[in-house]
C-alpha positions in Angstrom: 7.2 -0.4 -28.6 8.6 2.8 -28.4 9.3 3.9 -25.0 11.1 7.2 -26.0 7.6 8.3 -26.2 4.8 9.5 -23.6 2.0 10.2 -25.9 -0.4 11.5 -23.4 1.9 13.8 -21.8 3.3 15.3 -25.1 -0.6 15.5 -26.2 -1.1 17.6 -23.2 1.8 20.1 -23.8 0.8 20.4 -27.5 -3.0 21.3 -26.3 -1.5 24.0 -23.5 1.0 25.3 -26.2 -2.2 26.0 -28.6 -3.4 28.1 -25.4 -6.9 27.6 -26.6 -10.2 29.6 -24.8 -11.8 27.8 -22.2 -15.4 27.3 -21.5 -15.0 24.4 -19.6 -14.1 23.2 -16.2 -11.8 23.6 -14.0 -13.3 27.1 -13.3 -9.9 28.6 -12.6 -9.1 28.2 -16.4 -5.1 27.9 -16.3 -5.1 29.3 -13.3 -6.4 32.8 -13.9 -9.4 32.1 -11.5 -7.3 31.3 -8.8 -6.2 32.4 -5.5 -2.8 34.2 -6.7 -0.9 33.3 -3.7 -1.4 29.4 -4.6 -1.3 30.1 -8.6 2.1 31.5 -8.1 3.4 28.7 -6.3 2.1 25.9 -8.4 2.9 27.7 -11.6 1.1 28.3 -14.7 3.0 25.2 -16.5 0.9 23.1 -14.1 -2.2 24.8 -14.4 -2.3 24.5 -17.9 -2.3 21.0 -18.0 -5.1 20.7 -15.4 -7.9 19.8 -17.9 -10.7 17.4 -18.2 -11.8 14.7 -20.5 -12.4 16.9 -24.0 -12.1 15.0 -27.1 -8.5 16.2 -28.0 -7.3 14.6 -24.7 -9.0 11.2 -24.5 -11.5 10.0 -21.8 -10.0 7.3 -18.9 -13.3 5.6 -19.1 -13.4 4.7 -22.4 -10.0 5.3 -23.6 -9.2 5.0 -27.6 -6.9 7.7 -28.3 -3.7 9.0 -26.3 -4.4 7.5 -23.3 -5.3 4.1 -24.7 -1.9 4.3 -26.1 -0.2 5.2 -22.9 -1.8 2.5 -21.1 -0.3 0.2 -23.9 3.3 1.4 -23.1 2.8 0.8 -19.5 1.5 -2.6 -20.2 4.5 -3.5 -22.1 7.0 -2.0 -19.3 5.1 -4.0 -16.9 5.0 -6.9 -18.5 1.1 -7.2 -18.3 -1.5 -7.5 -21.4 -3.4 -4.8 -20.3 -3.3 -1.7 -18.1 -5.5 0.6 -16.6 -4.4 4.4 -15.1 -5.7 5.1 -11.7 -6.1 8.8 -10.2 -7.5 7.4 -7.0 -4.6 5.6 -5.8 -4.0 2.1 -5.0 -6.9 1.8 -3.1 -9.1 2.0 -5.8 -7.3 -0.3 -7.9 -7.4 -2.9 -5.2 -11.2 -2.9 -4.5 -11.5 -3.2 -8.3 -9.7 -6.0 -8.5 -11.6 -7.8 -6.0 -15.0 -6.4 -7.0 -13.9 -8.1 -10.5 -13.9 -11.4 -9.3 -16.3 -11.8 -6.1 -19.8 -11.7 -5.8 -22.0 -11.5 -3.0 -21.0 -14.6 -0.9 -18.0 -15.6 -2.5 -14.8 -16.8 -0.8 -11.7 -14.8 -1.4 -7.8 -16.1 0.3 -6.5 -12.9 1.9 -3.7 -12.1 4.6 -4.7 -11.0 7.7 -2.6 -8.1 7.3 -4.1 -6.7 4.3 -4.7 -3.2 3.8 -7.7 -1.6 4.4 -8.9 -1.4 0.9 -8.7 -5.0 0.6 -11.7 -5.2 3.6 -13.5 -2.3 2.0 -13.5 -4.1 -1.2 -14.6 -7.3 0.4 -17.5 -5.3 2.2 -18.7 -3.5 -1.0 -19.0 -7.1 -2.7 -20.6 -9.0 0.1 -17.7 -11.8 -0.2 -16.4 -14.0 2.7 -12.7 -13.4 3.6 -10.5 -16.6 4.3 -7.7 -15.3 6.4 -4.0 -16.4 5.8 -1.9 -15.6 8.9 1.2 -14.0 8.1 4.7 -15.0 9.3 5.3 -12.6 12.3 8.8 -11.6 13.0 9.6 -12.2 16.7 12.2 -9.4 16.6 11.1 -6.5 14.8 7.5 -7.3 15.8 6.4 -7.0 11.9 4.3 -9.0 9.5 6.0 -10.4 6.6 4.4 -12.4 3.7 2.4 -15.6 3.7 3.9 -19.3 3.1 3.1 -21.3 0.0 2.0 -24.1 2.7 -0.4 -21.9 4.1 -2.2 -20.9 0.6 -2.1 -24.7 -0.7 -3.8 -25.6 2.7 -6.1 -22.7 2.6 -7.2 -23.9 -0.8 -7.3 -27.2 0.3 -10.2 -26.4 2.9 -12.0 -23.7 0.6 -11.5 -25.1 -3.1 -14.4 -22.7 -4.2 -12.9 -19.8 -3.2 -12.8 -17.2 -6.4 -9.1 -15.8 -5.8 -6.1 -15.6 -3.7 -4.7 -12.1 -3.0 -1.2 -11.8 -2.1 0.9 -8.6 -0.8 4.1 -8.8 -2.5 6.5 -7.1 -1.5 5.0 -6.3 1.9 5.7 -2.6 3.5 9.0 -4.1 4.7 10.4 -5.0 1.5 10.0 -9.0 2.2 8.7 -11.1 -0.6 7.2 -14.6 -0.8 7.9 -17.2 -3.4 5.4 -15.7 -5.4 6.0 -18.0 -8.5 5.6 -21.1 -6.3 2.2 -19.1 -5.1 0.9 -18.4 -8.4 1.4 -22.3 -9.6 -0.5 -23.7 -6.6 -3.2 -21.4 -6.9 -3.3 -21.6 -10.9 -3.8 -25.2 -10.3 -7.2 -24.8 -8.9 -8.0 -22.4 -11.8 -8.2 -19.3 -9.6 -6.7 -15.7 -10.1 -4.0 -14.3 -8.3 -4.2 -10.9 -7.1 -1.5 -9.1 -6.2 -1.2 -5.8 -3.8 2.2 -4.6 -5.3 1.5 -1.3 -3.7 5.3 -1.1 -2.9 6.6 -2.8 -5.7 7.0 -0.3 -8.5 10.5 -0.9 -9.2 10.9 -4.5 -8.8 10.3 -5.2 -12.4 12.9 -3.2 -13.8 16.3 -4.9 -12.0 17.1 -8.7 -11.3 18.3 -7.4 -8.5 15.3 -6.8 -7.0 12.2 -9.6 -6.5 10.1 -10.5 -9.3 7.0 -8.4 -10.0 3.6 -9.9 -10.1 3.4 -9.9 -14.1 6.9 -11.6 -14.2 5.8 -14.3 -11.4 2.5 -15.1 -13.9 -0.2 -13.3 -11.3 -3.5 -12.4 -13.0 -3.8 -8.9 -11.8 -1.6 -6.3 -9.4 -2.1 -3.1 -8.0 1.0 -1.1 -8.4 1.4 2.4 -6.7 3.4 4.5 -9.2 3.4 7.3 -6.8 5.4 5.4 -4.1 8.2 4.4 -5.7 8.0 4.6 -9.4 8.3 8.3 -9.9 4.7 9.4 -10.6 2.3 11.9 -8.5 0.9 11.3 -5.3 -2.4 9.3 -5.7 -1.4 8.1 -9.4 -1.5 4.3 -9.7 -1.8 1.4 -12.1 -3.4 -1.7 -12.4 -1.8 -5.0 -14.5 -3.4 -7.6 -16.0 -2.6 -10.8 -17.6 -3.8 -13.9 -18.9 -7.2 -15.3 -19.5 -8.5 -15.8 -16.3 -9.9 -12.3 -15.9 -12.4 -10.4 -18.1 -10.6 -7.5 -18.9 -13.8 -5.7 -20.5 -15.4 -6.2 -16.9 -12.5 -5.0 -15.0 -12.7 -1.8 -17.0 -16.5 -1.5 -16.3 -16.1 -1.9 -12.7 -13.0 0.9 -12.4 -15.1 3.2 -14.8 -17.9 2.7 -11.8 -15.4 3.3 -8.8 -13.8 6.1 -10.7 -14.0 9.8 -10.8 -15.1 11.4 -13.7 -13.0 14.6 -12.9 -10.3 12.6 -14.1 -7.0 14.7 -13.1 -4.8 15.0 -16.2 -2.0 16.3 -14.4 -1.8 12.9 -12.4 -2.3 10.8 -15.9 0.5 12.7 -17.3 2.5 12.3 -14.4 2.0 8.1 -14.8 2.5 8.5 -18.4 6.4 10.5 -17.7 7.2 8.0 -14.9 6.4 5.2 -17.3 9.0 6.4 -20.0 11.3 7.0 -17.3 11.2 3.7 -15.6 11.3 2.0 -19.4 14.3 3.8 -20.2 16.3 4.0 -16.8 14.4 1.5 -14.5 17.2 -0.7 -14.4 19.9 1.9 -13.7 17.6 3.7 -10.8 16.7 1.0 -9.4 20.8 -0.4 -8.8 21.8 3.3 -7.5 18.9 3.1 -5.0 20.2 -0.5 -4.2 23.6 0.6 -3.7 22.5 3.5 -1.4 20.4 0.9 0.9 23.2 -1.4 1.3 25.4 1.5 2.1 22.9 2.9 4.7 22.3 -0.8 6.2 25.6 -1.4 6.7 26.4 1.7 8.4 23.2 1.8 11.0 24.2 -1.8 11.5 27.6 -0.2 12.9 25.5 2.2 15.2 25.3 1.1 18.8 21.9 0.0 19.7 20.3 0.0 16.2 19.9 -2.9 13.7 18.5 -3.3 10.3 17.5 -6.5 8.7 19.0 -7.4 5.5 19.3 -10.7 3.6 20.2 -12.5 6.8 16.8 -12.9 7.9 15.5 -14.8 4.6 14.6 -18.3 4.7 11.9 -20.2 2.6 8.5 -19.4 2.2 7.0 -16.4 3.8 10.4 -14.6 3.8 11.9 -15.8 0.6 13.2 -12.8 -1.2 13.8 -8.7 0.2 13.6 -5.2 -1.5 16.7 -3.9 -0.1 15.7 -0.3 -0.6 13.6 -0.6 2.8 15.3 0.1 5.8 13.5 -1.2 8.8 15.7 0.3 11.6 14.8 -1.4 15.0 15.7 1.2 17.9 14.3 -0.8 20.9 17.7 -1.3 22.3 17.8 2.5 22.8 15.2 2.3 25.0 12.7 4.3 22.5 9.8 3.9 20.6 10.0 4.2 17.0 7.0 7.0 17.4 9.8 8.7 20.0 12.4 8.4 17.0 10.3 9.7 14.4 9.6 12.8 16.5 13.2 13.4 17.5 14.2 13.3 14.2 11.4 15.7 13.1 12.5 17.8 15.8 16.1 17.9 15.9 16.9 17.0 12.2 14.1 18.0 10.2 14.0 14.0 8.8 10.8 12.9 7.9 10.3 8.8 8.3 7.9 6.6 6.2 6.6 5.2 9.3 6.8 4.2 12.8 5.6 1.8 15.1 6.5 0.7 18.5 10.1 -1.0 17.8 11.1 0.3 14.6 11.3 3.3 12.1 11.0 2.8 8.5 13.0 4.4 5.8 12.7 4.2 1.8 15.5 4.6 -0.2 14.5 5.9 -3.7 15.6 7.2 -6.8 15.2 10.5 -5.6 17.9 10.1 -2.7 21.6 10.3 -3.1 24.7 9.9 -1.3 24.1 13.2 0.6 20.4 12.5 1.7 21.6 8.9 3.2 24.6 10.6 5.1 22.4 13.1 6.9 19.8 10.3 8.1 23.2 8.3 8.9 24.4 11.6 11.2 21.2 12.0 12.6 20.7 8.1 13.7 24.4 8.5 15.5 23.5 11.6 17.4 20.6 9.5 18.6 22.6 6.7 19.7 25.3 8.7 21.6 22.1 10.5 23.2 20.6 7.4 24.5 22.5 4.1 24.2 24.6 4.6 27.2 21.6 5.3 29.3 19.4 2.5 27.8 19.7 0.2 31.2 17.5 2.9 33.1 14.8 3.4 30.8 12.4 0.8 30.6 11.7 -1.2 27.1 8.4 -1.5 25.4 7.4 -5.1 25.0 4.0 -5.4 23.5 2.8 -8.9 22.6 0.6 -9.3 19.2 -3.1 -10.8 20.3 -4.0 -13.5 18.3 -6.3 -13.3 14.8 -9.7 -12.3 16.4 -12.6 -14.8 15.3 -14.8 -13.6 12.5 -18.4 -14.6 13.1 -20.1 -12.1 11.0 -19.4 -11.2 7.3 -17.6 -7.9 6.9 -20.6 -6.8 5.0 -23.5 -7.8 7.4 -21.5 -6.7 10.5 -20.7 -2.8 8.6 -24.4 -2.8 7.5 -26.1 -4.6 10.7 -27.8 -3.0 13.7 -25.2 -1.5 16.3 -24.6 1.0 19.5 -22.0 2.4 20.8 -20.6 1.1 24.0 -17.4 1.7 25.8 -14.2 0.4 24.1 -12.7 -0.3 27.2 -15.6 -2.8 28.4 -16.3 -4.0 24.8 -14.4 -7.4 25.0 -16.5 -10.5 23.4 -18.7 -7.9 21.4 -18.7 -7.9 17.7 -17.2 -5.2 16.0 -19.2 -3.1 13.2 -16.4 -0.8 12.1 -12.6 -0.6 11.5 -9.7 -0.3 14.0 -6.5 -0.1 12.1 -3.1 1.4 12.7 -2.0 3.9 10.1 0.6 3.9 7.9 0.4 1.2 6.8 -3.4 1.0 7.1 -3.7 -2.6 8.5 -6.7 -3.6 10.7 -6.2 -4.8 14.1 -9.9 -5.1 14.2 -12.2 -5.4 11.2 -16.2 -5.5 11.1 -17.6 -9.0 12.1 -14.5 -9.9 14.3 -15.1 -10.7 18.2 -13.1 -8.0 20.4 -11.0 -9.8 22.7 -9.6 -8.3 26.1 -6.2 -8.5 24.3 -6.9 -6.8 21.5 -8.4 -3.6 23.9 -5.1 -3.6 25.8 -3.2 -4.1 22.5 -4.8 -0.8 20.9 -4.8 0.9 24.1 -1.4 0.5 24.8 -0.8 1.9 21.1 -2.5 4.8 21.8 -0.7 5.8 25.2 2.6 6.0 23.4 1.3 8.1 20.8 1.0 5.7 17.6 -1.5 6.6 15.7 -4.7 4.1 15.4 -7.5 5.3 13.4 -10.9 3.8 12.3 -13.8 4.1 14.5 -16.2 7.0 14.0 -15.1 8.2 17.7 -11.5 9.3 17.1 -11.1 9.6 20.6 -11.8 5.5 20.9 -13.6 6.0 24.1 -16.6 4.4 22.4 -16.9 1.8 19.7 -19.5 0.7 17.5 -20.4 -3.1 18.2 -23.5 -5.2 16.9 -26.8 -5.0 19.0 -27.3 -8.3 20.9 -30.6 -9.5 21.2 -31.9 -10.0 24.6 -32.6 -13.9 25.4 -37.0 -14.3 25.9 -37.8 -16.4 28.7 
């Protein structure tokens, strides 16, 4: 296919160039009816392609023309049979995948560190999650992937599962042996769904882990906006093989997606695909080179460490995307949250995420030697200010509690009879809402699980050190929604 073309983007440019008189939404009509300051900042070029699904521009819900052609080009670039563009992020794509294979009561095997959109889809579908325990890194305090062995054992116990979902690569850049997992799951004639939110580049370089489509997975949700160069909130759903009904997927996607489609986001997907197809290998190579340089220099800074391929083994830690820099800061006597704030206040640097032990920085095709050197200079200054006094500071040590017991299906708990009680007094009750750390959006507790005292202590410790904990209706976390317990009758 001709990847020099960007059919949707080109059509939008031609349409804007014709300067039609518009009697349709959006009401700002090329910015004329908009706040002047905002229009001046955004620019008339962008506003001229802020359009809707009029006939010349095709329709994402039933593509037959330029959107269909743009999606065909994306499928070719990502080695898929069929691709759907999303303007509602990867969360909607993940929900589409799960709801396409699961009906009420069906089992789906998922890692316990799955994104909250996975659990949201399970609630909406009425499915039953069978959780896999991810490998926990004892030094960095983060979850990696799941092993082939754990997937095989789950299937032996639950051969009636409708699908297996895998995160690959993880938020921190670790990949499992995905090809091996796919082979095991396919031996049960079950589809493999992949949360590939952080893997937009991996299919374009042999120096990066295998992509979901290369590994033979059936569906993958890929966040183009995260690392692939498209605009925020744009994503793609890739599909291949005969275990998935593509038409049903399209129908479900249409049910979950706005009818007011953003053509700016769609155009950015089309253009990002073109850029990756033409230049993806070189872009990935440069990002890897910068990342390797940064990792080597960070590991020379006293009190800091940044893992690389040395942590790889078998199964859950099979391969690495080196463009994710997980920088361990605990030896400085600081939390990752402390470091995130310090970098913001002292160097105007924003990181991807922080937790109790680490900060996470992404090196992408948008970086260069200059941006990397700014980060390294700031980290050296951080070390100079804190390393020599670290013995006088108390190190934060926080043990992750065991995976809670799931006693109700997430759907039954979410829609059940509930009451609010003080969170610190909620031990042994069944929670009816999510509590999760964001980013990356992984639930600590999800509807249907039994709250343990360890869970309470873990969450309270997060809050007290200033880490973001979200999810409950009571944002202060003073109260939590639990299932009403029926008193015994004597």
